[in-house]
PDB file of N, CA, C and O in Angstrom:
ATOM      1  N   MET A   1     161.861 184.455-125.962  1.00  0.00           N
ATOM      2  CA  MET A   1     161.181 184.614-127.213  1.00  0.00           C
ATOM      3  C   MET A   1     160.813 183.095-127.571  1.00  0.00           C
ATOM      4  O   MET A   1     161.640 182.198-127.410  1.00  0.00           O
ATOM      5  N   ASP A   2     159.677 182.887-128.007  1.00  0.00           N
ATOM      6  CA  ASP A   2     159.124 181.540-128.279  1.00  0.00           C
ATOM      7  C   ASP A   2     159.645 181.076-129.696  1.00  0.00           C
ATOM      8  O   ASP A   2     159.580 181.748-130.726  1.00  0.00           O
ATOM      9  N   VAL A   3     160.132 179.908-129.577  1.00  0.00           N
ATOM     10  CA  VAL A   3     160.640 179.333-130.813  1.00  0.00           C
ATOM     11  C   VAL A   3     159.602 179.125-131.822  1.00  0.00           C
ATOM     12  O   VAL A   3     159.909 179.318-132.999  1.00  0.00           O
ATOM     13  N   LEU A   4     158.420 178.759-131.524  1.00  0.00           N
ATOM     14  CA  LEU A   4     157.388 178.519-132.491  1.00  0.00           C
ATOM     15  C   LEU A   4     156.906 179.597-133.135  1.00  0.00           C
ATOM     16  O   LEU A   4     156.110 179.435-134.060  1.00  0.00           O
ATOM     17  N   LEU A   5     157.355 180.981-132.703  1.00  0.00           N
ATOM     18  CA  LEU A   5     156.948 181.997-133.344  1.00  0.00           C
ATOM     19  C   LEU A   5     157.326 182.322-134.794  1.00  0.00           C
ATOM     20  O   LEU A   5     156.668 183.082-135.505  1.00  0.00           O
ATOM     21  N   PHE A   6     158.359 181.730-135.146  1.00  0.00           N
ATOM     22  CA  PHE A   6     158.903 181.861-136.408  1.00  0.00           C
ATOM     23  C   PHE A   6     158.899 180.554-137.291  1.00  0.00           C
ATOM     24  O   PHE A   6     159.714 180.380-138.198  1.00  0.00           O
ATOM     25  N   VAL A   7     157.900 179.638-136.946  1.00  0.00           N
ATOM     26  CA  VAL A   7     157.706 178.686-137.806  1.00  0.00           C
ATOM     27  C   VAL A   7     157.032 178.942-139.010  1.00  0.00           C
ATOM     28  O   VAL A   7     156.020 179.643-139.009  1.00  0.00           O
ATOM     29  N   ASN A   8     157.555 178.374-140.192  1.00  0.00           N
ATOM     30  CA  ASN A   8     157.044 178.669-141.616  1.00  0.00           C
ATOM     31  C   ASN A   8     157.281 180.162-141.838  1.00  0.00           C
ATOM     32  O   ASN A   8     156.459 180.707-142.575  1.00  0.00           O
ATOM     33  N   THR A   9     158.129 180.822-141.400  1.00  0.00           N
ATOM     34  CA  THR A   9     158.566 182.129-141.646  1.00  0.00           C
ATOM     35  C   THR A   9     159.844 182.156-142.532  1.00  0.00           C
ATOM     36  O   THR A   9     160.884 181.591-142.196  1.00  0.00           O
ATOM     37  N   HIS A  10     159.697 182.821-143.638  1.00  0.00           N
ATOM     38  CA  HIS A  10     160.970 182.985-144.661  1.00  0.00           C
ATOM     39  C   HIS A  10     161.717 184.176-144.319  1.00  0.00           C
ATOM     40  O   HIS A  10     161.182 185.282-144.401  1.00  0.00           O
ATOM     41  N   ILE A  11     162.978 184.024-143.922  1.00  0.00           N
ATOM     42  CA  ILE A  11     163.958 185.024-143.716  1.00  0.00           C
ATOM     43  C   ILE A  11     165.083 185.025-144.691  1.00  0.00           C
ATOM     44  O   ILE A  11     165.683 183.976-144.925  1.00  0.00           O
ATOM     45  N   LYS A  12     165.395 186.121-145.260  1.00  0.00           N
ATOM     46  CA  LYS A  12     166.368 186.214-146.254  1.00  0.00           C
ATOM     47  C   LYS A  12     167.914 185.795-145.440  1.00  0.00           C
ATOM     48  O   LYS A  12     168.204 186.413-144.416  1.00  0.00           O
ATOM     49  N   SER A  13     168.568 185.043-145.816  1.00  0.00           N
ATOM     50  CA  SER A  13     169.903 184.811-145.129  1.00  0.00           C
ATOM     51  C   SER A  13     171.019 184.785-146.316  1.00  0.00           C
ATOM     52  O   SER A  13     170.818 184.284-147.422  1.00  0.00           O
ATOM     53  N   LEU A  14     172.144 185.365-145.928  1.00  0.00           N
ATOM     54  CA  LEU A  14     173.319 185.338-146.755  1.00  0.00           C
ATOM     55  C   LEU A  14     174.412 184.381-146.311  1.00  0.00           C
ATOM     56  O   LEU A  14     174.295 183.976-145.155  1.00  0.00           O
ATOM     57  N   ALA A  15     175.454 183.943-147.010  1.00  0.00           N
ATOM     58  CA  ALA A  15     176.324 183.236-146.424  1.00  0.00           C
ATOM     59  C   ALA A  15     177.114 183.513-145.225  1.00  0.00           C
ATOM     60  O   ALA A  15     177.426 182.587-144.477  1.00  0.00           O
ATOM     61  N   PHE A  16     177.432 184.619-145.007  1.00  0.00           N
ATOM     62  CA  PHE A  16     178.022 185.082-143.598  1.00  0.00           C
ATOM     63  C   PHE A  16     176.926 184.880-142.537  1.00  0.00           C
ATOM     64  O   PHE A  16     177.282 184.581-141.398  1.00  0.00           O
ATOM     65  N   ASP A  17     175.727 185.009-142.801  1.00  0.00           N
ATOM     66  CA  ASP A  17     174.685 184.806-141.793  1.00  0.00           C
ATOM     67  C   ASP A  17     174.754 183.416-141.462  1.00  0.00           C
ATOM     68  O   ASP A  17     174.641 183.104-140.276  1.00  0.00           O
ATOM     69  N   PHE A  18     174.936 182.470-142.399  1.00  0.00           N
ATOM     70  CA  PHE A  18     174.954 181.027-142.053  1.00  0.00           C
ATOM     71  C   PHE A  18     176.119 180.692-141.095  1.00  0.00           C
ATOM     72  O   PHE A  18     176.027 179.939-140.126  1.00  0.00           O
ATOM     73  N   LEU A  19     177.218 181.345-141.491  1.00  0.00           N
ATOM     74  CA  LEU A  19     178.473 181.019-140.712  1.00  0.00           C
ATOM     75  C   LEU A  19     178.480 181.548-139.405  1.00  0.00           C
ATOM     76  O   LEU A  19     179.433 181.223-138.697  1.00  0.00           O
ATOM     77  N   THR A  20     177.623 182.290-138.938  1.00  0.00           N
ATOM     78  CA  THR A  20     177.598 182.943-137.569  1.00  0.00           C
ATOM     79  C   THR A  20     176.279 182.389-136.761  1.00  0.00           C
ATOM     80  O   THR A  20     175.901 182.981-135.750  1.00  0.00           O
ATOM     81  N   LEU A  21     175.645 181.311-137.215  1.00  0.00           N
ATOM     82  CA  LEU A  21     174.572 180.659-136.647  1.00  0.00           C
ATOM     83  C   LEU A  21     175.052 179.867-135.351  1.00  0.00           C
ATOM     84  O   LEU A  21     176.025 179.120-135.449  1.00  0.00           O
ATOM     85  N   LYS A  22     174.409 180.013-134.182  1.00  0.00           N
ATOM     86  CA  LYS A  22     174.599 179.422-133.039  1.00  0.00           C
ATOM     87  C   LYS A  22     173.577 178.155-132.795  1.00  0.00           C
ATOM     88  O   LYS A  22     172.365 178.296-132.952  1.00  0.00           O
ATOM     89  N   LEU A  23     174.056 177.146-132.474  1.00  0.00           N
ATOM     90  CA  LEU A  23     173.177 176.140-132.063  1.00  0.00           C
ATOM     91  C   LEU A  23     172.462 176.406-130.713  1.00  0.00           C
ATOM     92  O   LEU A  23     173.194 176.741-129.782  1.00  0.00           O
ATOM     93  N   ILE A  24     171.264 176.312-130.506  1.00  0.00           N
ATOM     94  CA  ILE A  24     170.454 176.291-129.362  1.00  0.00           C
ATOM     95  C   ILE A  24     170.735 175.130-128.557  1.00  0.00           C
ATOM     96  O   ILE A  24     170.591 173.992-129.005  1.00  0.00           O
ATOM     97  N   PRO A  25     171.203 175.417-127.166  1.00  0.00           N
ATOM     98  CA  PRO A  25     171.555 174.161-126.249  1.00  0.00           C
ATOM     99  C   PRO A  25     170.341 173.420-126.050  1.00  0.00           C
ATOM    100  O   PRO A  25     169.233 173.938-125.913  1.00  0.00           O
ATOM    101  N   HIS A  26     170.638 171.942-126.038  1.00  0.00           N
ATOM    102  CA  HIS A  26     169.461 170.864-125.882  1.00  0.00           C
ATOM    103  C   HIS A  26     168.582 170.916-127.140  1.00  0.00           C
ATOM    104  O   HIS A  26     167.560 170.230-127.140  1.00  0.00           O
ATOM    105  N   GLU A  27     168.855 171.594-128.109  1.00  0.00           N
ATOM    106  CA  GLU A  27     167.833 171.413-129.446  1.00  0.00           C
ATOM    107  C   GLU A  27     168.882 171.205-130.402  1.00  0.00           C
ATOM    108  O   GLU A  27     169.829 171.973-130.570  1.00  0.00           O
ATOM    109  N   SER A  28     168.655 170.034-131.078  1.00  0.00           N
ATOM    110  CA  SER A  28     169.677 169.614-132.236  1.00  0.00           C
ATOM    111  C   SER A  28     169.433 170.036-133.564  1.00  0.00           C
ATOM    112  O   SER A  28     170.157 169.780-134.526  1.00  0.00           O
ATOM    113  N   THR A  29     168.252 170.775-133.582  1.00  0.00           N
ATOM    114  CA  THR A  29     167.894 171.127-135.026  1.00  0.00           C
ATOM    115  C   THR A  29     167.515 172.652-134.935  1.00  0.00           C
ATOM    116  O   THR A  29     166.958 173.111-135.932  1.00  0.00           O
ATOM    117  N   ILE A  30     167.726 173.445-133.941  1.00  0.00           N
ATOM    118  CA  ILE A  30     167.486 174.815-133.965  1.00  0.00           C
ATOM    119  C   ILE A  30     168.568 175.584-133.709  1.00  0.00           C
ATOM    120  O   ILE A  30     169.404 175.293-132.853  1.00  0.00           O
ATOM    121  N   PHE A  31     168.617 176.707-134.509  1.00  0.00           N
ATOM    122  CA  PHE A  31     169.894 177.631-134.357  1.00  0.00           C
ATOM    123  C   PHE A  31     169.453 178.992-134.126  1.00  0.00           C
ATOM    124  O   PHE A  31     168.263 179.235-134.324  1.00  0.00           O
ATOM    125  N   SER A  32     170.298 180.003-133.700  1.00  0.00           N
ATOM    126  CA  SER A  32     169.971 181.306-133.404  1.00  0.00           C
ATOM    127  C   SER A  32     170.741 182.242-134.137  1.00  0.00           C
ATOM    128  O   SER A  32     171.955 182.113-134.296  1.00  0.00           O
ATOM    129  N   HIS A  33     170.057 183.202-134.599  1.00  0.00           N
ATOM    130  CA  HIS A  33     170.942 184.264-135.304  1.00  0.00           C
ATOM    131  C   HIS A  33     170.040 185.682-135.096  1.00  0.00           C
ATOM    132  O   HIS A  33     168.869 185.777-135.462  1.00  0.00           O
ATOM    133  N   LYS A  34     170.733 186.666-134.501  1.00  0.00           N
ATOM    134  CA  LYS A  34     170.394 187.873-134.219  1.00  0.00           C
ATOM    135  C   LYS A  34     169.014 187.922-133.533  1.00  0.00           C
ATOM    136  O   LYS A  34     168.099 188.663-133.892  1.00  0.00           O
ATOM    137  N   GLY A  35     168.956 186.922-132.352  1.00  0.00           N
ATOM    138  CA  GLY A  35     167.652 186.804-131.724  1.00  0.00           C
ATOM    139  C   GLY A  35     166.408 186.022-132.353  1.00  0.00           C
ATOM    140  O   GLY A  35     165.310 185.886-131.812  1.00  0.00           O
ATOM    141  N   ARG A  36     166.771 185.568-133.519  1.00  0.00           N
ATOM    142  CA  ARG A  36     165.759 184.730-134.293  1.00  0.00           C
ATOM    143  C   ARG A  36     165.992 183.329-134.173  1.00  0.00           C
ATOM    144  O   ARG A  36     167.186 183.028-134.159  1.00  0.00           O
ATOM    145  N   HIS A  37     165.110 182.311-134.074  1.00  0.00           N
ATOM    146  CA  HIS A  37     165.447 180.857-134.184  1.00  0.00           C
ATOM    147  C   HIS A  37     164.927 180.413-135.450  1.00  0.00           C
ATOM    148  O   HIS A  37     163.827 180.656-135.946  1.00  0.00           O
ATOM    149  N   LEU A  38     165.934 179.686-135.926  1.00  0.00           N
ATOM    150  CA  LEU A  38     165.689 179.010-137.264  1.00  0.00           C
ATOM    151  C   LEU A  38     166.026 177.454-137.169  1.00  0.00           C
ATOM    152  O   LEU A  38     166.929 177.013-136.459  1.00  0.00           O
ATOM    153  N   SER A  39     165.193 176.675-137.970  1.00  0.00           N
ATOM    154  CA  SER A  39     165.352 175.343-138.115  1.00  0.00           C
ATOM    155  C   SER A  39     165.559 174.804-139.389  1.00  0.00           C
ATOM    156  O   SER A  39     166.092 173.706-139.548  1.00  0.00           O
ATOM    157  N   ARG A  40     165.147 175.556-140.361  1.00  0.00           N
ATOM    158  CA  ARG A  40     165.462 175.372-141.935  1.00  0.00           C
ATOM    159  C   ARG A  40     165.738 176.695-142.564  1.00  0.00           C
ATOM    160  O   ARG A  40     165.261 177.763-142.178  1.00  0.00           O
ATOM    161  N   THR A  41     166.585 176.521-143.608  1.00  0.00           N
ATOM    162  CA  THR A  41     166.873 177.680-144.490  1.00  0.00           C
ATOM    163  C   THR A  41     167.194 177.196-145.795  1.00  0.00           C
ATOM    164  O   THR A  41     167.476 176.029-146.069  1.00  0.00           O
ATOM    165  N   GLU A  42     167.131 178.205-146.618  1.00  0.00           N
ATOM    166  CA  GLU A  42     167.650 178.057-147.962  1.00  0.00           C
ATOM    167  C   GLU A  42     168.628 178.836-148.554  1.00  0.00           C
ATOM    168  O   GLU A  42     168.668 179.946-148.024  1.00  0.00           O
ATOM    169  N   THR A  43     169.448 178.686-149.464  1.00  0.00           N
ATOM    170  CA  THR A  43     170.474 179.535-149.912  1.00  0.00           C
ATOM    171  C   THR A  43     170.609 179.292-151.540  1.00  0.00           C
ATOM    172  O   THR A  43     170.234 178.231-152.040  1.00  0.00           O
ATOM    173  N   MET A  44     171.114 180.248-152.241  1.00  0.00           N
ATOM    174  CA  MET A  44     171.391 180.161-153.694  1.00  0.00           C
ATOM    175  C   MET A  44     172.574 180.909-153.972  1.00  0.00           C
ATOM    176  O   MET A  44     172.831 182.043-153.568  1.00  0.00           O
ATOM    177  N   GLY A  45     173.291 180.152-154.717  1.00  0.00           N
ATOM    178  CA  GLY A  45     174.641 180.587-155.012  1.00  0.00           C
ATOM    179  C   GLY A  45     175.273 179.715-156.094  1.00  0.00           C
ATOM    180  O   GLY A  45     174.579 179.034-156.848  1.00  0.00           O
ATOM    181  N   ILE A  46     176.684 179.752-156.159  1.00  0.00           N
ATOM    182  CA  ILE A  46     177.366 178.993-157.315  1.00  0.00           C
ATOM    183  C   ILE A  46     178.156 178.041-156.394  1.00  0.00           C
ATOM    184  O   ILE A  46     178.762 178.401-155.385  1.00  0.00           O
ATOM    185  N   VAL A  47     178.069 176.705-156.895  1.00  0.00           N
ATOM    186  CA  VAL A  47     178.744 175.582-156.571  1.00  0.00           C
ATOM    187  C   VAL A  47     180.157 175.593-156.941  1.00  0.00           C
ATOM    188  O   VAL A  47     180.444 175.535-158.137  1.00  0.00           O
ATOM    189  N   LEU A  48     181.078 175.660-156.049  1.00  0.00           N
ATOM    190  CA  LEU A  48     182.599 175.991-156.431  1.00  0.00           C
ATOM    191  C   LEU A  48     183.233 174.607-156.492  1.00  0.00           C
ATOM    192  O   LEU A  48     184.041 174.419-157.401  1.00  0.00           O
ATOM    193  N   SER A  49     182.974 173.620-155.649  1.00  0.00           N
ATOM    194  CA  SER A  49     183.535 172.495-155.693  1.00  0.00           C
ATOM    195  C   SER A  49     182.653 171.197-155.147  1.00  0.00           C
ATOM    196  O   SER A  49     181.743 171.296-154.323  1.00  0.00           O
ATOM    197  N   ILE A  50     183.060 170.065-155.715  1.00  0.00           N
ATOM    198  CA  ILE A  50     182.123 168.972-155.351  1.00  0.00           C
ATOM    199  C   ILE A  50     183.015 167.817-154.997  1.00  0.00           C
ATOM    200  O   ILE A  50     183.974 167.550-155.721  1.00  0.00           O
ATOM    201  N   ASP A  51     182.731 167.081-153.862  1.00  0.00           N
ATOM    202  CA  ASP A  51     183.545 165.759-153.530  1.00  0.00           C
ATOM    203  C   ASP A  51     182.221 164.801-153.441  1.00  0.00           C
ATOM    204  O   ASP A  51     181.351 165.048-152.606  1.00  0.00           O
ATOM    205  N   PHE A  52     182.121 163.802-154.255  1.00  0.00           N
ATOM    206  CA  PHE A  52     181.048 162.850-154.393  1.00  0.00           C
ATOM    207  C   PHE A  52     181.591 161.509-154.018  1.00  0.00           C
ATOM    208  O   PHE A  52     182.479 160.983-154.689  1.00  0.00           O
ATOM    209  N   LYS A  53     181.111 160.984-153.031  1.00  0.00           N
ATOM    210  CA  LYS A  53     181.293 159.729-152.540  1.00  0.00           C
ATOM    211  C   LYS A  53     180.025 158.772-152.634  1.00  0.00           C
ATOM    212  O   LYS A  53     179.167 158.770-151.751  1.00  0.00           O
ATOM    213  N   PRO A  54     179.965 157.987-153.722  1.00  0.00           N
ATOM    214  CA  PRO A  54     178.714 157.231-154.135  1.00  0.00           C
ATOM    215  C   PRO A  54     178.202 156.401-152.906  1.00  0.00           C
ATOM    216  O   PRO A  54     178.960 155.768-152.171  1.00  0.00           O
ATOM    217  N   ASN A  55     176.844 156.465-152.756  1.00  0.00           N
ATOM    218  CA  ASN A  55     176.126 155.827-151.630  1.00  0.00           C
ATOM    219  C   ASN A  55     176.608 156.456-150.357  1.00  0.00           C
ATOM    220  O   ASN A  55     176.118 155.902-149.373  1.00  0.00           O
ATOM    221  N   ARG A  56     177.335 157.341-150.107  1.00  0.00           N
ATOM    222  CA  ARG A  56     177.464 157.913-148.788  1.00  0.00           C
ATOM    223  C   ARG A  56     177.181 159.420-148.535  1.00  0.00           C
ATOM    224  O   ARG A  56     176.361 159.808-147.702  1.00  0.00           O
ATOM    225  N   PHE A  57     177.948 160.262-149.346  1.00  0.00           N
ATOM    226  CA  PHE A  57     177.621 161.731-149.209  1.00  0.00           C
ATOM    227  C   PHE A  57     178.129 162.460-150.519  1.00  0.00           C
ATOM    228  O   PHE A  57     178.776 161.892-151.398  1.00  0.00           O
ATOM    229  N   ILE A  58     177.758 163.773-150.538  1.00  0.00           N
ATOM    230  CA  ILE A  58     178.297 164.675-151.401  1.00  0.00           C
ATOM    231  C   ILE A  58     178.542 165.936-150.711  1.00  0.00           C
ATOM    232  O   ILE A  58     177.617 166.601-150.246  1.00  0.00           O
ATOM    233  N   LYS A  59     179.945 166.331-150.623  1.00  0.00           N
ATOM    234  CA  LYS A  59     180.439 167.501-149.996  1.00  0.00           C
ATOM    235  C   LYS A  59     180.501 168.598-151.193  1.00  0.00           C
ATOM    236  O   LYS A  59     180.962 168.319-152.300  1.00  0.00           O
ATOM    237  N   PHE A  60     180.012 169.814-150.866  1.00  0.00           N
ATOM    238  CA  PHE A  60     180.257 171.017-151.770  1.00  0.00           C
ATOM    239  C   PHE A  60     180.257 172.215-151.152  1.00  0.00           C
ATOM    240  O   PHE A  60     179.711 172.428-150.070  1.00  0.00           O
ATOM    241  N   ASN A  61     180.928 173.113-151.884  1.00  0.00           N
ATOM    242  CA  ASN A  61     180.831 174.595-151.227  1.00  0.00           C
ATOM    243  C   ASN A  61     179.966 175.542-152.200  1.00  0.00           C
ATOM    244  O   ASN A  61     180.038 175.488-153.428  1.00  0.00           O
ATOM    245  N   ILE A  62     179.138 176.416-151.474  1.00  0.00           N
ATOM    246  CA  ILE A  62     178.273 177.255-152.430  1.00  0.00           C
ATOM    247  C   ILE A  62     178.913 178.766-151.986  1.00  0.00           C
ATOM    248  O   ILE A  62     179.212 179.046-150.826  1.00  0.00           O
ATOM    249  N   ASP A  63     179.041 179.559-152.989  1.00  0.00           N
ATOM    250  CA  ASP A  63     179.475 180.894-152.804  1.00  0.00           C
ATOM    251  C   ASP A  63     178.222 181.791-153.297  1.00  0.00           C
ATOM    252  O   ASP A  63     177.707 181.529-154.384  1.00  0.00           O
ATOM    253  N   ASP A  64     177.815 182.670-152.632  1.00  0.00           N
ATOM    254  CA  ASP A  64     176.666 183.666-152.702  1.00  0.00           C
ATOM    255  C   ASP A  64     177.319 185.066-152.953  1.00  0.00           C
ATOM    256  O   ASP A  64     176.565 186.038-152.987  1.00  0.00           O
ATOM    257  N   CYS A  65     178.703 185.248-153.136  1.00  0.00           N
ATOM    258  CA  CYS A  65     179.304 186.473-153.212  1.00  0.00           C
ATOM    259  C   CYS A  65     179.369 187.250-151.955  1.00  0.00           C
ATOM    260  O   CYS A  65     179.745 188.421-151.936  1.00  0.00           O
ATOM    261  N   THR A  66     178.991 186.577-150.881  1.00  0.00           N
ATOM    262  CA  THR A  66     179.220 187.348-149.534  1.00  0.00           C
ATOM    263  C   THR A  66     180.290 186.414-148.893  1.00  0.00           C
ATOM    264  O   THR A  66     181.201 186.928-148.245  1.00  0.00           O
ATOM    265  N   ASN A  67     180.219 185.098-149.042  1.00  0.00           N
ATOM    266  CA  ASN A  67     181.058 184.203-148.411  1.00  0.00           C
ATOM    267  C   ASN A  67     181.018 182.739-148.919  1.00  0.00           C
ATOM    268  O   ASN A  67     180.281 182.564-149.889  1.00  0.00           O
ATOM    269  N   CYS A  68     181.547 181.867-148.535  1.00  0.00           N
ATOM    270  CA  CYS A  68     181.367 180.259-149.030  1.00  0.00           C
ATOM    271  C   CYS A  68     180.795 179.497-147.805  1.00  0.00           C
ATOM    272  O   CYS A  68     181.174 179.650-146.643  1.00  0.00           O
ATOM    273  N   ILE A  69     179.868 178.689-148.221  1.00  0.00           N
ATOM    274  CA  ILE A  69     179.242 177.868-147.374  1.00  0.00           C
ATOM    275  C   ILE A  69     179.487 176.421-147.628  1.00  0.00           C
ATOM    276  O   ILE A  69     178.979 175.808-148.566  1.00  0.00           O
ATOM    277  N   PRO A  70     180.396 175.841-146.627  1.00  0.00           N
ATOM    278  CA  PRO A  70     180.664 174.295-146.768  1.00  0.00           C
ATOM    279  C   PRO A  70     179.333 173.510-146.388  1.00  0.00           C
ATOM    280  O   PRO A  70     178.689 173.763-145.370  1.00  0.00           O
ATOM    281  N   CYS A  71     179.000 172.567-147.279  1.00  0.00           N
ATOM    282  CA  CYS A  71     177.690 171.885-147.137  1.00  0.00           C
ATOM    283  C   CYS A  71     178.148 170.422-147.367  1.00  0.00           C
ATOM    284  O   CYS A  71     179.190 170.092-147.934  1.00  0.00           O
ATOM    285  N   ILE A  72     177.075 169.474-146.764  1.00  0.00           N
ATOM    286  CA  ILE A  72     177.335 168.155-147.017  1.00  0.00           C
ATOM    287  C   ILE A  72     175.869 167.529-147.065  1.00  0.00           C
ATOM    288  O   ILE A  72     174.970 167.891-146.306  1.00  0.00           O
ATOM    289  N   TRP A  73     175.728 166.527-148.066  1.00  0.00           N
ATOM    290  CA  TRP A  73     174.265 165.939-148.438  1.00  0.00           C
ATOM    291  C   TRP A  73     174.662 164.452-147.988  1.00  0.00           C
ATOM    292  O   TRP A  73     175.484 163.817-148.647  1.00  0.00           O
ATOM    293  N   ILE A  74     174.125 163.981-146.983  1.00  0.00           N
ATOM    294  CA  ILE A  74     174.261 162.749-146.590  1.00  0.00           C
ATOM    295  C   ILE A  74     173.129 161.806-147.227  1.00  0.00           C
ATOM    296  O   ILE A  74     171.954 162.162-147.128  1.00  0.00           O
ATOM    297  N   ASN A  75     173.455 160.630-147.867  1.00  0.00           N
ATOM    298  CA  ASN A  75     172.556 159.699-148.332  1.00  0.00           C
ATOM    299  C   ASN A  75     172.070 158.957-147.243  1.00  0.00           C
ATOM    300  O   ASN A  75     172.815 158.146-146.693  1.00  0.00           O
ATOM    301  N   GLN A  76     170.586 159.181-146.751  1.00  0.00           N
ATOM    302  CA  GLN A  76     170.117 158.707-145.619  1.00  0.00           C
ATOM    303  C   GLN A  76     169.723 157.157-145.665  1.00  0.00           C
ATOM    304  O   GLN A  76     169.486 156.510-144.644  1.00  0.00           O
ATOM    305  N   GLU A  77     169.680 156.650-146.917  1.00  0.00           N
ATOM    306  CA  GLU A  77     169.305 155.227-147.148  1.00  0.00           C
ATOM    307  C   GLU A  77     170.254 154.290-146.876  1.00  0.00           C
ATOM    308  O   GLU A  77     170.049 153.147-146.465  1.00  0.00           O
ATOM    309  N   THR A  78     171.555 154.933-147.176  1.00  0.00           N
ATOM    310  CA  THR A  78     172.775 154.051-147.082  1.00  0.00           C
ATOM    311  C   THR A  78     174.006 154.266-146.052  1.00  0.00           C
ATOM    312  O   THR A  78     174.767 153.377-145.671  1.00  0.00           O
ATOM    313  N   SER A  79     174.041 155.539-145.707  1.00  0.00           N
ATOM    314  CA  SER A  79     174.865 156.060-144.738  1.00  0.00           C
ATOM    315  C   SER A  79     174.761 155.517-143.263  1.00  0.00           C
ATOM    316  O   SER A  79     173.688 155.458-142.662  1.00  0.00           O
ATOM    317  N   SER A  80     175.902 155.146-142.762  1.00  0.00           N
ATOM    318  CA  SER A  80     175.973 154.439-141.563  1.00  0.00           C
ATOM    319  C   SER A  80     175.616 155.481-140.323  1.00  0.00           C
ATOM    320  O   SER A  80     175.406 155.074-139.180  1.00  0.00           O
ATOM    321  N   HIS A  81     175.581 156.659-140.642  1.00  0.00           N
ATOM    322  CA  HIS A  81     175.315 157.699-139.684  1.00  0.00           C
ATOM    323  C   HIS A  81     173.846 157.559-139.320  1.00  0.00           C
ATOM    324  O   HIS A  81     173.538 157.784-138.150  1.00  0.00           O
ATOM    325  N   PHE A  82     172.916 157.216-140.181  1.00  0.00           N
ATOM    326  CA  PHE A  82     171.384 156.954-140.025  1.00  0.00           C
ATOM    327  C   PHE A  82     170.941 155.671-139.611  1.00  0.00           C
ATOM    328  O   PHE A  82     169.808 155.490-139.164  1.00  0.00           O
ATOM    329  N   SER A  83     171.898 154.656-139.759  1.00  0.00           N
ATOM    330  CA  SER A  83     171.525 153.303-139.413  1.00  0.00           C
ATOM    331  C   SER A  83     171.043 153.043-138.027  1.00  0.00           C
ATOM    332  O   SER A  83     170.311 152.071-137.840  1.00  0.00           O
ATOM    333  N   HIS A  84     171.373 153.792-137.071  1.00  0.00           N
ATOM    334  CA  HIS A  84     170.881 153.615-135.666  1.00  0.00           C
ATOM    335  C   HIS A  84     169.479 154.075-135.572  1.00  0.00           C
ATOM    336  O   HIS A  84     168.733 153.649-134.690  1.00  0.00           O
ATOM    337  N   GLN A  85     169.090 154.969-136.495  1.00  0.00           N
ATOM    338  CA  GLN A  85     167.754 155.604-136.379  1.00  0.00           C
ATOM    339  C   GLN A  85     166.483 154.858-137.101  1.00  0.00           C
ATOM    340  O   GLN A  85     165.323 155.204-136.882  1.00  0.00           O
ATOM    341  N   ILE A  86     166.866 153.730-138.043  1.00  0.00           N
ATOM    342  CA  ILE A  86     166.009 153.035-138.636  1.00  0.00           C
ATOM    343  C   ILE A  86     165.304 152.037-137.957  1.00  0.00           C
ATOM    344  O   ILE A  86     164.464 151.361-138.552  1.00  0.00           O
TER     345      ILE A  86
END
C-alpha cells in the first residue's frame, strides 16, 4: 500500500487507537494502524495532568473517555534535543 495514498486524509482516531500505533521501519515520522499509514493526527479530550518545565517541555495526559494518551510538547527553540538540527 502506498504511503502517499493517505496524505491530507482525515481519519477519526480514539485514544486506544493512538496507543496501538506501530512505527514504520526506516520512517521516523510514519506510523501504521489497521493497514493505514499516518504521519499526523489530532485528538480532543480532557487534560488530566500537566508537568511544565520552562523553556524545555510540557508533559500532559489527555483523556478522551476511551483511554489516556501521554503527550509531550517540546520547545523546539530552546530544547537541547533539537540543537543538532539547527
